[in-house]
C-alpha positions in Angstrom: -5.3 21.0 6.5 -2.2 22.5 4.8 1.0 20.5 4.7 3.9 21.7 6.8 7.0 22.8 4.9 9.1 22.7 8.1 12.5 20.9 7.7 11.6 17.9 9.8 8.4 16.8 7.9 10.1 17.4 4.6 13.2 15.4 5.6 11.0 12.5 7.0 8.9 12.5 3.8 12.0 12.3 1.5 13.5 9.5 3.6 10.2 7.7 3.8 9.7 7.6 0.1 13.3 6.7 -0.6 13.2 3.8 1.9 9.8 2.7 0.6 11.0 2.7 -3.0 14.0 0.8 -2.0 11.9 -1.9 -0.3 9.6 -2.2 -3.3 12.6 -2.5 -5.6 14.0 -5.4 -3.5 10.9 -7.4 -2.6 8.2 -6.1 -5.1 5.9 -4.6 -2.5 5.9 -2.5 0.6 5.9 1.0 -0.6 2.6 2.1 1.0 3.1 0.4 4.4 6.6 1.8 4.8 5.8 5.3 3.6 2.6 5.6 5.5 4.2 4.2 8.7 6.9 6.8 8.7 4.9 9.7 7.3 2.2 9.4 10.0 4.9 10.1 12.6 5.0 13.7 11.5 1.7 14.4 9.7 -2.0 13.3 9.6 -2.8 10.0 7.9 -5.0 11.8 5.3 -2.1 14.0 4.4 0.3 11.1 4.2 -2.1 9.2 2.0 -2.4 12.2 -0.3 1.4 12.4 -0.7 1.5 8.7 -1.5 -0.9 8.9 -4.5 1.6 9.7 -7.3 4.5 7.5 -6.2 2.2 4.6 -5.5 0.4 5.0 -8.9 3.6 5.3 -11.0 5.5 2.5 -9.3 2.4 0.2 -9.4 1.8 0.9 -13.1 5.4 0.2 -13.8 5.0 -3.2 -12.0 1.7 -3.9 -13.8 3.1 -3.1 -17.3 6.0 -5.5 -16.8 3.7 -8.5 -16.7 2.7 -10.6 -19.7 -1.0 -11.4 -19.2 -2.9 -8.2 -18.5 -6.2 -9.2 -20.1 -6.5 -12.6 -18.6 -5.7 -11.3 -15.1 -8.2 -8.5 -15.4 -10.8 -11.0 -16.5 -10.2 -13.1 -13.5 -9.8 -10.4 -10.9 -12.5 -7.9 -11.8 -15.0 -8.9 -9.1 -12.3 -8.3 -6.4 -11.2 -5.0 -8.1 -14.8 -3.7 -8.4 -15.5 -4.5 -4.8 -12.3 -2.8 -3.8 -13.3 0.4 -5.5 -16.8 0.4 -4.0 -15.3 -0.4 -0.5 -12.7 2.4 -0.7 -15.2 5.1 -1.8 -17.9 3.9 0.6 -15.6 3.6 3.6 -13.9 7.0 2.8 -17.3 8.7 2.8 -18.2 7.1 6.1 -14.8 7.8 7.8 -14.6 11.4 6.6 -14.0 13.7 9.6 -12.7 11.0 11.9 -9.7 10.0 9.9 -6.9 11.1 12.2 -6.1 9.3 15.4 -8.3 6.2 14.6 -6.6 5.8 11.3 -3.1 5.9 12.9 -4.0 3.1 15.2 -5.7 1.1 12.4 -2.6 1.5 10.3 -0.6 0.1 13.1 -2.7 -3.0 13.2 -2.6 -3.3 9.4 1.2 -3.2 9.6 1.3 -5.8 12.3 -1.0 -8.1 10.3 1.2 -7.6 7.2 4.4 -8.3 9.2 3.0 -11.5 10.8 1.8 -12.8 7.5 5.1 -12.1 5.9 7.1 -13.7 8.7 4.9 -16.8 9.0 4.7 -17.1 5.2 1.7 -19.4 5.4 0.8 -21.5 2.4 -2.7 -20.2 1.8 -4.7 -21.8 -0.9 -8.1 -20.6 -2.2 -10.2 -23.6 -3.6 -11.4 -22.8 -7.2 -15.0 -23.1 -6.1 -14.5 -20.5 -3.3 -12.8 -17.8 -5.4 -16.1 -16.6 -6.8 -17.5 -15.5 -3.5 -14.2 -14.8 -1.7 -13.0 -12.3 -4.3 -15.6 -9.6 -3.6 -15.2 -10.0 0.1 -11.4 -9.7 -0.2 -11.9 -6.6 -2.4 -14.4 -4.9 -0.1 -12.1 -5.6 2.9 -9.1 -4.2 1.0 -11.2 -1.1 0.2 -12.0 -0.5 3.8 -8.3 -0.8 4.9 -7.3 1.4 2.0 -9.7 4.1 3.0 -8.8 4.0 6.6 -5.0 3.7 6.3 -3.8 4.4 2.8 -2.4 0.8 2.6 -3.9 -1.5 0.0 -2.0 -4.7 0.6 -4.2 -6.2 3.3 -5.9 -8.6 2.6 -5.4 -8.2 -1.2 -1.8 -9.5 -1.2 -2.4 -12.7 0.8 -5.6 -13.4 -1.2 -3.8 -13.0 -4.5 -0.9 -15.1 -3.3 -3.4 -17.9 -2.5 -4.8 -18.1 -6.0 -2.0 -20.1 -7.5 -0.5 -17.6 -9.9 3.0 -18.2 -11.1 5.6 -15.6 -10.1 5.3 -13.2 -13.1 1.5 -13.3 -13.1 1.4 -12.7 -9.3 3.6 -9.6 -9.6 1.3 -8.3 -12.4 -1.8 -9.1 -10.4 -0.4 -7.3 -7.4 0.4 -4.3 -9.5 -3.1 -4.3 -11.0 -4.7 -4.5 -7.6 -2.6 -1.8 -6.1 -3.1 0.5 -9.1 -6.9 0.2 -8.9 -6.8 0.8 -5.1 -4.6 3.9 -5.6 -6.9 5.4 -8.2 -9.9 4.8 -5.9 -8.1 6.4 -3.0 -7.1 9.4 -5.1 -10.8 9.9 -6.0 -11.8 9.6 -2.4 -9.2 12.0 -1.2 -10.1 14.5 -3.9 -13.8 14.3 -3.0 -12.9 14.8 0.6 -10.9 18.0 -0.2 -7.5 16.5 0.9 -5.9 16.0 -2.5 -5.8 19.3 -4.3 -3.5 20.8 -6.9 -0.9 21.9 -4.4 -0.8 18.5 -2.7 -0.7 16.7 -6.0 2.4 18.8 -6.9 4.1 17.7 -3.7 3.1 14.1 -4.4 4.8 14.4 -7.8 8.0 15.6 -6.1 7.8 12.6 -3.8 8.1 10.4 -6.8 11.8 11.4 -7.2 13.1 9.8 -4.0 10.7 6.8 -4.5 12.1 6.1 -7.9 15.7 6.5 -6.7 15.1 4.1 -3.9 13.3 1.6 -6.2 16.3 1.7 -8.6 18.7 1.1 -5.8 16.5 -1.7 -4.5 16.5 -3.4 -7.8 20.3 -3.2 -7.9 20.6 -4.7 -4.4 18.0 -7.4 -5.1 20.5 -9.3 -7.3 23.3 -9.1 -4.7 21.7 -10.1 -1.4 19.6 -12.9 -0.1 15.9 -11.9 -0.6 14.8 -14.2 2.2 17.1 -12.5 4.7 16.0 -9.0 3.6 12.3 -9.9 3.7 12.8 -11.2 7.3 14.5 -8.0 8.4 11.9 -5.9 6.5 8.9 -7.6 8.2 10.5 -7.4 11.6 11.0 -3.7 11.1 7.4 -3.4 9.9 6.2 -5.2 13.0 8.1 -2.8 15.2 6.6 0.2 13.4 3.1 -1.3 13.6 3.4 -1.9 17.3 4.6 1.7 17.8 1.6 3.1 15.9 -1.0 0.7 17.5 0.3 1.5 21.0 -1.3 5.0 20.5 -4.6 3.3 21.3 -3.4 3.0 24.9 -2.6 6.7 25.2 
């Protein structure tokens, strides 16, 4: 389905990527949930996910490259990453043709889960002996959510946060996980005929407001309380998720 070039969808898309980049600049994550949540108000989830590919990939690689221990993290996380790729491609093939309304509702519930986890800030810990079998499960579940909603932070982010990484390693691990998920999603969307040359060009253009927002967010991060901002962010995410999930009642 072609993208609408009407003023409203274009304005919403520009604002969505700017705001999503701003949030990522401040708190280190949140670009896909914020962008997808706003974009699906004016377009189909598959179209929104296609627009998200380039901004998500570039900002995640940026985050990944900033970390100090790429090799060690890949060695530890490859079972989760491999399962995420398989889950994304498999779920995308299964969901093809029924991506629209169901994915909007699924995205709403994914945003609600992300917001609740963010507000509760539970101290989750994965025992060393359980990581070997939990990692593929977390990866497969992340792949399913990614294929259905375009958001790759659930349950990957809580799982990685429970592995005991220090702050710098956790940021790099998140960047790695999101990068792999974005590549898998791009492949799935291309195979499904959603991500073509024209759409890829629009996705490149979407990178501009995303990077501007990310730069502003980085500037703000050093001047406001991150805890206050995160609380406001997750409350907003909760409201947006409730709005999208309510479509299941319509």
